[in-house]
C-alpha positions as a Markdown table, in Angstrom:
| # | Residue | x | y | z |
|---|---|---|---|---|
| 1 | Unk | 0.0 | 0.0 | 0.0 |
| 2 | Unk | 1.4 | 3.4 | -1.0 |
| 3 | Unk | 2.2 | 5.9 | 1.6 |
| 4 | Unk | -0.4 | 8.8 | 1.6 |
| 5 | Unk | 0.8 | 12.4 | 1.4 |
| 6 | Unk | -2.2 | 14.7 | 1.6 |
| 7 | Unk | -3.0 | 17.4 | 4.1 |
| 8 | Unk | -5.9 | 16.2 | 6.3 |
| 9 | Unk | -9.3 | 17.8 | 6.2 |
| 10 | Unk | -8.9 | 18.9 | 9.8 |
| 11 | Unk | -5.6 | 20.6 | 9.0 |
| 12 | Unk | -7.1 | 22.3 | 6.0 |
| 13 | Unk | -10.0 | 23.6 | 8.1 |
| 14 | Unk | -7.5 | 25.2 | 10.5 |
| 15 | Unk | -5.5 | 26.9 | 7.7 |
| 16 | Unk | -6.1 | 30.6 | 6.8 |
| 17 | Unk | -9.2 | 31.1 | 4.7 |
| 18 | Unk | -10.9 | 33.9 | 2.8 |
| 19 | Unk | -14.1 | 34.4 | 4.8 |
| 20 | Unk | -15.7 | 34.1 | 8.2 |
| 21 | Unk | -15.3 | 30.3 | 8.0 |
| 22 | Unk | -13.8 | 27.8 | 5.6 |
| 23 | Unk | -16.0 | 26.1 | 3.0 |
| 24 | Unk | -16.0 | 22.9 | 1.0 |
| 25 | Unk | -17.8 | 21.6 | -2.1 |
| 26 | Unk | -19.4 | 18.3 | -3.1 |
| 27 | Unk | -19.3 | 17.1 | -6.7 |
| 28 | Unk | -21.0 | 14.1 | -8.2 |
| 29 | Unk | -19.7 | 11.8 | -11.0 |
| 30 | Unk | -21.1 | 12.9 | -14.4 |
| 31 | Unk | -23.1 | 10.4 | -16.5 |
| 32 | Unk | -21.6 | 11.4 | -19.9 |
| 33 | Unk | -18.9 | 13.4 | -21.6 |
| 34 | Unk | -21.0 | 16.6 | -21.6 |
| 35 | Unk | -21.6 | 16.2 | -17.9 |
| 36 | Unk | -17.9 | 15.7 | -17.4 |
| 37 | Unk | -17.1 | 18.9 | -19.2 |
| 38 | Unk | -19.5 | 20.8 | -17.0 |
| 39 | Unk | -17.9 | 19.3 | -13.9 |
| 40 | Unk | -14.5 | 20.4 | -14.9 |
| 41 | Unk | -15.7 | 23.9 | -15.7 |
| 42 | Unk | -17.1 | 24.1 | -12.1 |
| 43 | Unk | -13.9 | 22.6 | -10.7 |
| 44 | Unk | -11.7 | 25.3 | -12.3 |
| 45 | Unk | -14.1 | 28.0 | -11.0 |
| 46 | Unk | -14.1 | 26.6 | -7.5 |
| 47 | Unk | -10.3 | 26.2 | -7.6 |
| 48 | Unk | -10.1 | 30.0 | -7.7 |
| 49 | Unk | -12.3 | 30.3 | -4.7 |
| 50 | Unk | -9.9 | 28.2 | -2.5 |
| 51 | Unk | -12.2 | 25.7 | -0.8 |
| 52 | Unk | -10.8 | 23.8 | 2.2 |
| 53 | Unk | -11.5 | 20.6 | 0.4 |
| 54 | Unk | -13.8 | 19.0 | -2.3 |
| 55 | Unk | -15.5 | 15.6 | -2.3 |
| 56 | Unk | -16.7 | 13.4 | -5.1 |
| 57 | Unk | -19.7 | 11.2 | -4.4 |
| 58 | Unk | -20.7 | 7.7 | -5.5 |
| 59 | Unk | -23.7 | 7.2 | -7.7 |
| 60 | Unk | -26.7 | 5.4 | -6.4 |
| 61 | Unk | -25.9 | 2.0 | -5.0 |
| 62 | Unk | -22.2 | 2.5 | -5.6 |
| 63 | Unk | -22.8 | 2.4 | -9.4 |
| 64 | Unk | -20.0 | 4.9 | -10.3 |
| 65 | Unk | -17.2 | 3.4 | -8.3 |
| 66 | Unk | -14.6 | 3.5 | -11.1 |
| 67 | Unk | -15.6 | 6.9 | -12.3 |
| 68 | Unk | -15.5 | 8.3 | -8.8 |
| 69 | Unk | -12.1 | 6.9 | -8.2 |
| 70 | Unk | -10.8 | 8.2 | -11.5 |
| 71 | Unk | -12.0 | 11.7 | -11.2 |
| 72 | Unk | -10.9 | 12.0 | -7.5 |
| 73 | Unk | -7.5 | 10.9 | -8.7 |
| 74 | Unk | -7.5 | 13.6 | -11.4 |
| 75 | Unk | -8.5 | 16.2 | -8.9 |
| 76 | Unk | -5.5 | 15.2 | -6.8 |
| 77 | Unk | -3.1 | 15.2 | -9.8 |
| 78 | Unk | -4.3 | 18.1 | -12.0 |
| 79 | Unk | -5.6 | 20.7 | -9.5 |
| 80 | Unk | -4.6 | 22.5 | -6.4 |
| 81 | Unk | -7.7 | 21.3 | -4.6 |
| 82 | Unk | -7.7 | 18.8 | -1.7 |
| 83 | Unk | -10.0 | 15.9 | -2.7 |
| 84 | Unk | -11.8 | 13.6 | -0.4 |
| 85 | Unk | -12.7 | 10.2 | -1.9 |
| 86 | Unk | -16.1 | 8.7 | -1.1 |
| 87 | Unk | -16.2 | 5.1 | -0.1 |
| 88 | Unk | -19.4 | 3.2 | 0.4 |
| 89 | Unk | -20.1 | -0.4 | 1.5 |
| 90 | Unk | -22.9 | -0.9 | -1.0 |
| 91 | Unk | -22.5 | -4.1 | -3.2 |
| 92 | Unk | -18.8 | -4.3 | -2.2 |
| 93 | Unk | -16.9 | -7.1 | -0.6 |
| 94 | Unk | -14.1 | -6.3 | 1.8 |
| 95 | Unk | -11.6 | -7.3 | -0.9 |
| 96 | Unk | -13.2 | -4.7 | -3.3 |
| 97 | Unk | -13.2 | -2.1 | -0.6 |
| 98 | Unk | -9.5 | -2.7 | 0.0 |
| 99 | Unk | -8.9 | -2.3 | -3.7 |
| 100 | Unk | -10.7 | 1.1 | -3.8 |
| 101 | Unk | -8.8 | 2.3 | -0.8 |
| 102 | Unk | -5.6 | 1.1 | -2.5 |
| 103 | Unk | -6.5 | 3.0 | -5.7 |
| 104 | Unk | -7.0 | 6.2 | -3.7 |
| 105 | Unk | -3.7 | 5.6 | -1.9 |
| 106 | Unk | -1.9 | 5.1 | -5.2 |
| 107 | Unk | -3.0 | 8.6 | -6.2 |
| 108 | Unk | -1.7 | 10.0 | -2.9 |
| 109 | Unk | -5.3 | 10.5 | -1.6 |
| 110 | Unk | -5.5 | 10.0 | 2.1 |
| 111 | Unk | -8.8 | 11.7 | 2.9 |
| 112 | Unk | -11.7 | 9.4 | 2.7 |
| 113 | Unk | -15.4 | 9.8 | 3.5 |
| 114 | Unk | -16.6 | 6.4 | 4.8 |
| 115 | Unk | -20.3 | 5.8 | 4.2 |
| 116 | Unk | -22.5 | 2.7 | 4.4 |
| 117 | Unk | -24.4 | 4.0 | 1.4 |
| 118 | Unk | -28.0 | 3.6 | 0.1 |
| 119 | Unk | -29.5 | 0.4 | -1.3 |
| 120 | Unk | -29.4 | 0.3 | -5.1 |
| 121 | Unk | -32.7 | 0.9 | -6.8 |
| 122 | Unk | -34.5 | 2.3 | -3.8 |
| 123 | Unk | -32.4 | 4.6 | -1.5 |
| 124 | Unk | -35.0 | 4.3 | 1.2 |
| 125 | Unk | -35.4 | 0.5 | 0.9 |
| 126 | Unk | -34.1 | -2.3 | 3.1 |
| 127 | Unk | -30.3 | -2.3 | 3.5 |
| 128 | Unk | -28.7 | -5.7 | 2.6 |
| 129 | Unk | -25.1 | -6.4 | 3.5 |
| 130 | Unk | -22.8 | -7.8 | 0.8 |
| 131 | Unk | -22.2 | -11.4 | 1.8 |
| 132 | Unk | -18.5 | -10.7 | 2.0 |
| 133 | Unk | -18.8 | -7.0 | 3.0 |
| 134 | Unk | -19.5 | -5.0 | 6.1 |
| 135 | Unk | -22.7 | -4.1 | 7.8 |
| 136 | Unk | -22.1 | -0.7 | 9.3 |
| 137 | Unk | -20.1 | 2.4 | 8.5 |
| 138 | Unk | -18.4 | 2.0 | 11.8 |
| 139 | Unk | -16.8 | -1.2 | 10.4 |
| 140 | Unk | -15.8 | 0.6 | 7.2 |
| 141 | Unk | -14.0 | 3.3 | 9.3 |
| 142 | Unk | -12.1 | 0.6 | 11.2 |
| 143 | Unk | -11.2 | -1.2 | 7.9 |
| 144 | Unk | -9.8 | 2.0 | 6.4 |
| 145 | Unk | -7.8 | 2.5 | 9.6 |
| 146 | Unk | -6.1 | -0.8 | 9.1 |
| 147 | Unk | -5.0 | 0.0 | 5.6 |
| 148 | Unk | -2.7 | 3.1 | 6.1 |
| 149 | Unk | -2.5 | 6.5 | 7.5 |
| 150 | Unk | -5.8 | 7.8 | 6.3 |
| 151 | Unk | -7.9 | 10.7 | 7.5 |
| 152 | Unk | -11.5 | 9.6 | 7.7 |
| 153 | Unk | -14.8 | 11.4 | 7.8 |
| 154 | Unk | -18.4 | 10.0 | 8.1 |
| 155 | Unk | -21.9 | 11.2 | 7.4 |
| 156 | Unk | -24.3 | 12.6 | 10.0 |
| 157 | Unk | -28.0 | 13.3 | 9.8 |
| 158 | Unk | -29.6 | 16.3 | 11.5 |
| 159 | Unk | -33.1 | 14.9 | 11.0 |
| 160 | Unk | -31.9 | 11.4 | 11.8 |
| 161 | Unk | -31.2 | 8.7 | 9.2 |
| 162 | Unk | -34.4 | 7.1 | 7.8 |
| 163 | Unk | -33.3 | 3.7 | 9.0 |
| 164 | Unk | -32.9 | 4.7 | 12.6 |
| 165 | Unk | -35.9 | 4.2 | 14.9 |
| 166 | Unk | -35.3 | 7.5 | 16.7 |
| 167 | Unk | -32.9 | 10.4 | 17.1 |
| 168 | Unk | -31.2 | 8.8 | 20.1 |
| 169 | Unk | -30.3 | 5.7 | 18.1 |
| 170 | Unk | -29.1 | 7.8 | 15.2 |
| 171 | Unk | -26.9 | 9.8 | 17.5 |
| 172 | Unk | -25.5 | 6.6 | 19.0 |
| 173 | Unk | -24.5 | 5.4 | 15.5 |
| 174 | Unk | -22.7 | 8.6 | 14.8 |
| 175 | Unk | -20.8 | 8.5 | 18.1 |
| 176 | Unk | -19.8 | 4.9 | 17.3 |
| 177 | Unk | -18.4 | 6.0 | 14.0 |
| 178 | Unk | -16.4 | 8.8 | 15.6 |
| 179 | Unk | -15.1 | 6.4 | 18.3 |
| 180 | Unk | -14.0 | 4.0 | 15.6 |
| 181 | Unk | -11.6 | 6.6 | 14.3 |
| 182 | Unk | -13.5 | 9.2 | 12.2 |
| 183 | Unk | -12.1 | 12.7 | 12.6 |
| 184 | Unk | -15.2 | 14.6 | 11.6 |
| 185 | Unk | -18.6 | 14.3 | 10.0 |
| 186 | Unk | -20.4 | 16.0 | 7.1 |
| 187 | Unk | -24.2 | 16.3 | 7.4 |
| 188 | Unk | -26.8 | 15.3 | 4.9 |
| 189 | Unk | -28.4 | 18.5 | 3.4 |
| 190 | Unk | -31.0 | 20.0 | 5.7 |
| 191 | Unk | -33.0 | 23.2 | 5.8 |
| 192 | Unk | -33.8 | 23.8 | 9.5 |
| 193 | Unk | -30.7 | 25.1 | 11.3 |
| 194 | Unk | -32.2 | 24.1 | 14.6 |
| 195 | Unk | -32.0 | 20.4 | 13.5 |
| 196 | Unk | -28.2 | 20.8 | 13.1 |
| 197 | Unk | -27.8 | 22.5 | 16.5 |
| 198 | Unk | -29.8 | 19.8 | 18.2 |
| 199 | Unk | -27.6 | 17.1 | 16.5 |
| 200 | Unk | -24.5 | 18.9 | 17.8 |
| 201 | Unk | -25.9 | 19.1 | 21.3 |
| 202 | Unk | -26.9 | 15.4 | 21.3 |
| 203 | Unk | -23.4 | 14.3 | 20.3 |
| 204 | Unk | -21.8 | 16.4 | 23.0 |
| 205 | Unk | -24.2 | 15.1 | 25.6 |
| 206 | Unk | -23.6 | 11.5 | 24.5 |
| 207 | Unk | -19.8 | 11.8 | 24.4 |
| 208 | Unk | -18.0 | 15.1 | 25.0 |
| 209 | Unk | -14.8 | 13.9 | 23.5 |
| 210 | Unk | -16.4 | 12.9 | 20.2 |
| 211 | Unk | -18.6 | 16.0 | 20.4 |
| 212 | Unk | -15.5 | 18.1 | 20.1 |
| 213 | Unk | -14.9 | 16.8 | 16.5 |
| 214 | Unk | -16.2 | 19.0 | 13.7 |
| 215 | Unk | -19.8 | 18.4 | 12.4 |
| 216 | Unk | -19.7 | 20.2 | 9.0 |
| 217 | Unk | -23.2 | 21.3 | 7.9 |
| 218 | Unk | -24.2 | 20.4 | 4.3 |
| 219 | Unk | -26.0 | 23.2 | 2.5 |
| 220 | Unk | -27.7 | 23.0 | -1.0 |
| 221 | Unk | -28.6 | 26.3 | -2.6 |
| 222 | Unk | -31.9 | 25.5 | -4.3 |
| 223 | Unk | -32.2 | 26.4 | -7.9 |
| 224 | Unk | -35.3 | 24.3 | -8.9 |
| 225 | Unk | -38.4 | 23.4 | -6.9 |
| 226 | Unk | -39.0 | 20.2 | -8.8 |
| 227 | Unk | -35.4 | 19.0 | -8.3 |
| 228 | Unk | -35.2 | 19.7 | -4.6 |
| 229 | Unk | -38.5 | 17.9 | -4.0 |
| 230 | Unk | -37.2 | 14.9 | -5.8 |
| 231 | Unk | -33.9 | 15.0 | -3.9 |
| 232 | Unk | -35.5 | 15.2 | -0.5 |
| 233 | Unk | -37.8 | 12.3 | -1.4 |
| 234 | Unk | -34.8 | 10.2 | -2.4 |
| 235 | Unk | -32.7 | 11.2 | 0.6 |
| 236 | Unk | -35.3 | 10.8 | 3.3 |
| 237 | Unk | -34.8 | 14.4 | 4.5 |
| 238 | Unk | -37.5 | 17.0 | 4.7 |
| 239 | Unk | -38.5 | 20.1 | 2.9 |
| 240 | Unk | -40.1 | 22.2 | 5.6 |
| 241 | Unk | -43.6 | 23.5 | 4.9 |
| 242 | Unk | -42.6 | 27.1 | 5.2 |
| 243 | Unk | -39.8 | 26.6 | 2.6 |
| 244 | Unk | -42.0 | 24.7 | 0.2 |
| 245 | Unk | -44.6 | 27.5 | 0.4 |
| 246 | Unk | -42.0 | 30.1 | -0.2 |
| 247 | Unk | -40.6 | 28.3 | -3.2 |
| 248 | Unk | -44.0 | 27.4 | -4.6 |
| 249 | Unk | -45.0 | 31.1 | -4.5 |
| 250 | Unk | -41.9 | 31.9 | -6.4 |
| 251 | Unk | -42.4 | 29.1 | -8.9 |
| 252 | Unk | -45.8 | 30.4 | -9.9 |
| 253 | Unk | -49.1 | 28.6 | -10.7 |
| 254 | Unk | -48.1 | 27.1 | -14.1 |
| 255 | Unk | -46.6 | 23.7 | -14.8 |
| 256 | Unk | -43.4 | 25.4 | -15.9 |
| 257 | Unk | -41.8 | 26.9 | -12.8 |
| 258 | Unk | -40.2 | 30.3 | -12.8 |
| 259 | Unk | -36.6 | 29.1 | -12.3 |
| 260 | Unk | -35.1 | 32.5 | -11.8 |
| 261 | Unk | -37.5 | 33.4 | -9.0 |
| 262 | Unk | -37.1 | 30.0 | -7.4 |
| 263 | Unk | -33.3 | 30.4 | -7.6 |
| 264 | Unk | -33.4 | 33.8 | -5.9 |
| 265 | Unk | -35.4 | 32.3 | -3.0 |
| 266 | Unk | -32.9 | 29.4 | -2.9 |
| 267 | Unk | -29.9 | 31.7 | -2.7 |
| 268 | Unk | -31.6 | 33.8 | 0.0 |
| 269 | Unk | -32.4 | 30.8 | 2.1 |
| 270 | Unk | -28.9 | 29.3 | 1.8 |
| 271 | Unk | -27.4 | 32.6 | 2.8 |
| 272 | Unk | -29.7 | 32.9 | 5.8 |
| 273 | Unk | -28.8 | 29.4 | 6.9 |
| 274 | Unk | -25.1 | 30.0 | 6.4 |
| 275 | Unk | -25.2 | 33.3 | 8.4 |
| 276 | Unk | -26.9 | 31.6 | 11.3 |
| 277 | Unk | -24.7 | 28.6 | 11.2 |
| 278 | Unk | -21.6 | 30.8 | 11.3 |
| 279 | Unk | -23.1 | 32.8 | 14.2 |
| 280 | Unk | -23.8 | 29.5 | 16.1 |
| 281 | Unk | -20.1 | 28.4 | 15.7 |
| 282 | Unk | -20.3 | 25.9 | 12.8 |
| 283 | Unk | -16.7 | 25.0 | 11.9 |
| 284 | Unk | -17.2 | 25.1 | 8.1 |
| 285 | Unk | -19.8 | 25.0 | 5.4 |
| 286 | Unk | -20.1 | 22.2 | 2.9 |
| 287 | Unk | -22.0 | 23.1 | -0.3 |
| 288 | Unk | -23.8 | 20.5 | -2.5 |
| 289 | Unk | -22.9 | 22.1 | -5.8 |
| 290 | Unk | -24.7 | 19.7 | -8.3 |
| 291 | Unk | -21.6 | 20.4 | -10.4 |
| 292 | Unk | -22.4 | 24.1 | -10.9 |
| 293 | Unk | -20.4 | 26.9 | -9.3 |
| 294 | Unk | -22.5 | 30.1 | -9.7 |
| 295 | Unk | -25.1 | 29.5 | -6.9 |
| 296 | Unk | -22.6 | 28.6 | -4.3 |
| 297 | Unk | -20.4 | 31.5 | -5.4 |
| 298 | Unk | -23.3 | 33.9 | -4.9 |
| 299 | Unk | -23.9 | 32.6 | -1.4 |
| 300 | Unk | -20.2 | 33.0 | -0.6 |
| 301 | Unk | -20.2 | 36.6 | -1.9 |
| 302 | Unk | -23.2 | 37.5 | 0.3 |
| 303 | Unk | -21.3 | 36.1 | 3.2 |
| 304 | Unk | -18.5 | 38.6 | 2.5 |
| 305 | Unk | -16.0 | 36.2 | 0.9 |
| 306 | Unk | -13.8 | 37.6 | -1.9 |
| 307 | Unk | -14.8 | 35.3 | -4.7 |
| 308 | Unk | -15.4 | 35.8 | -8.4 |
| 309 | Unk | -18.8 | 34.5 | -9.6 |
| 310 | Unk | -19.0 | 33.6 | -13.3 |
C-alpha cells in the first residue's frame, strides 16, 4: 500500500481562509462526456475560490465506483484542490473495498469519507449487506484505519437517518463511527438550522470527547423546486412546509416553474442558513454544488467572501 501524502481535512479547516469560516464543495460523478465537461468547468471556477476541500460522491448503489475513483485521482493530480474520496459499502466485498482504498492511496489520496451508502434501486429501501462485505459504516471506518495513515470522515443526519428508529439511536450510531476513528462528519443536506444545532448538542451530551470533533453542515442552494422535491424524497430528508410554500409562491401557478424566481429564494435561504450557522459556531460550510459553481459562489459573496462568480 502506497504511503499517503495529503494534508488532512482537519488541518485544511485550520488553515487561513478567505471568509468568516472555511467552506468545501461536493461534486457528483457525471453520467456522460457533456456532464464531465460541465464538472471540470465548475472545478476550475471553484479552484479560484480556494475551498478547504472538495469531495466526489458515488452514484446510487455504488454504481459509479470506477468513475468516482478516476475523477478523484484527477482532482489530486491536476488541480490545487484537496480531494476527499467517497467510499461506500454498497455491493462491495471487503476485498473490493480494500482495492478502492488502494486506488486512492496510489493517487496520494489520504482523505476518505466512509459511508454505508444507500441500497441500489431504492435509496429508502431495506439495506442488505454484501455477503463478504461490512454491515455498518463503523466497520468501514475501522477497515480504512487498518490500511494506512488515512484521514476519515463520516456522514451525519440532522433529521436522523431514515433507518434509525429515533434520534437517540441515530446519535449513538454517529458516536460509534467517531469512536471508531473518524475525525469529523459532514451532514446530509438540511433546511432547518435548529436540526443541526440539536444534533450537535446530542453528540456532545452522548460523548463530550467525540462531540469536540467537527460536524460540518451540508447546504444546498436550491435552484429548482422540482429538483429539490425529488432530492429530499430520495434522501429521506424533509423540505419544511414554510420553505415549500416560499418556493411554490416563487415558482408560480403554471406547470413550468419560474426558475429565476425559485433560484433567488434558494440563494436567499442558503445565505440565511449559512449566516446563522456561522453565528452558532459551525466549523465550516459544505455546499452540495450539483456540479455548478454560480449559486454557491453567490452565497459566498453574500457572506463577504472575496470570490469571483461567473
